[in-house]
C-alpha positions in Angstrom: -98.6 103.7 27.0 -100.8 106.2 28.7 -104.7 106.8 28.0 -105.7 110.4 27.9 -105.8 112.5 31.0 -103.7 109.9 32.6 -101.0 111.1 34.7 -98.6 109.9 36.8 -100.0 108.5 40.3 -97.1 110.1 42.7 -97.5 113.8 40.8 -101.4 113.3 41.6 -100.9 112.8 45.0 -102.3 109.3 44.4 -106.3 107.5 45.0 -106.9 106.8 48.5 -108.7 103.2 48.0 -110.7 103.6 51.2 -112.8 106.6 49.8 -113.1 105.1 46.7 -114.7 101.5 48.0 -116.8 104.7 50.6 -118.1 106.4 47.7 -119.2 103.1 45.7 -120.7 102.1 48.8 -123.0 105.3 49.3 -123.8 105.5 45.9 -123.4 102.7 43.3 -120.5 103.8 40.7 -119.4 107.1 42.5 -116.2 105.3 43.4 -115.5 104.7 39.9 -116.3 108.3 38.6 -113.8 109.3 41.6 -111.1 107.0 39.9 -111.9 109.0 36.8 -113.5 106.0 35.2 -117.2 107.8 34.6 -118.3 105.7 32.0 -117.9 103.0 34.5 -119.4 104.7 37.1 -122.7 104.9 34.9 -122.5 101.3 34.0 -122.4 100.4 37.6 -125.2 102.5 38.4 -127.3 101.2 35.6 -126.8 97.9 36.6 -127.4 98.5 40.3 -130.7 100.5 39.6 -131.9 97.4 36.9 -130.7 94.9 38.9 -133.0 96.3 41.7 -136.2 94.8 40.0 -134.6 91.7 41.4 -132.9 92.4 44.6 -130.0 90.1 44.2 -128.4 90.8 40.9 -128.7 94.8 41.9 -126.8 93.5 45.4 -124.5 91.7 43.3 -123.2 94.4 41.1 -123.4 97.0 44.2 -121.2 95.2 45.9 -119.1 94.4 42.9 -118.7 98.0 42.7 -117.4 98.6 45.8 -114.7 96.1 45.7 -114.0 97.3 41.9 -113.8 100.7 43.2 -111.3 100.0 46.1 -108.8 97.3 43.7 -108.9 99.6 40.8 -107.4 102.8 43.5 -105.5 100.8 44.5 -103.7 99.3 41.3 -104.2 102.8 40.0 -101.5 103.9 43.1 -99.0 101.0 42.4 -98.8 102.0 38.7 -100.2 98.7 37.3 -103.0 100.9 35.4 -102.7 104.2 34.0 -103.5 107.2 37.1 -106.5 109.1 35.8 -107.2 112.5 37.6 -110.8 112.6 39.5 -112.7 115.4 37.9 -114.8 117.4 40.6 -117.7 118.6 37.2 -117.8 114.5 36.2 -118.7 113.5 40.2 -121.1 116.5 40.7 -123.0 115.7 37.5 -123.0 112.0 37.9 -124.1 112.7 41.4 -127.0 114.9 40.1 -127.4 112.2 37.0 -128.1 109.7 39.9 -130.1 111.0 42.1 -132.4 111.8 39.0 -132.5 108.2 37.4 -133.0 106.7 41.2 -136.3 109.3 41.3 -137.4 108.0 38.1 -137.1 103.9 39.0 -138.5 104.8 42.1 -141.7 106.6 40.7 -141.9 103.7 37.7 -142.1 101.3 40.8 -144.6 103.6 42.2 -146.7 103.4 38.7 -146.5 99.5 38.2 -147.5 98.6 41.7 -150.2 101.2 41.2 -151.5 99.2 38.2 -151.0 95.8 39.2 -152.5 96.4 43.2 -154.5 99.1 42.5 -154.3 101.0 45.4 -156.1 104.4 44.2 -159.9 103.2 44.9 -158.3 102.8 48.4 -156.6 105.6 49.2 -158.3 108.0 46.7 -161.9 106.9 46.1 -164.9 108.0 47.4 -165.6 107.7 51.0 -167.6 104.5 52.2 -170.5 105.7 54.9 -170.4 103.5 57.8 -173.1 104.3 60.2 -171.8 104.1 64.3 -172.9 100.3 64.5 -171.3 99.2 61.5 -167.8 97.9 61.3 -166.3 99.3 58.0 
């Protein structure tokens, strides 16, 4: 039984596994969205972003996403799983939301590092006066 939105792979022109893998390589989860699996793409992106706080888990989730996108496209073409056509609207929304999510994670990391390291005084504090004969 086919899932909603599923169409035969031959009728839809098939998926390009290399494109799916490359999309996920460039932007975590994008290959899944290309394969018509929007929710899975969001999970891969979320996992990669959250895992990036510990570095290795983020890289592993990202690499799994590349492998999964490639493998899923091949399975859809072979007919072993239902073919789901990609939706350009989903791809555009995913990229926009992904960019916002990455920006928010970077902002969060900047604020946390500011609180922990306390670089505000160094960069934005009152300039310290040094005479020409002193090393400051």
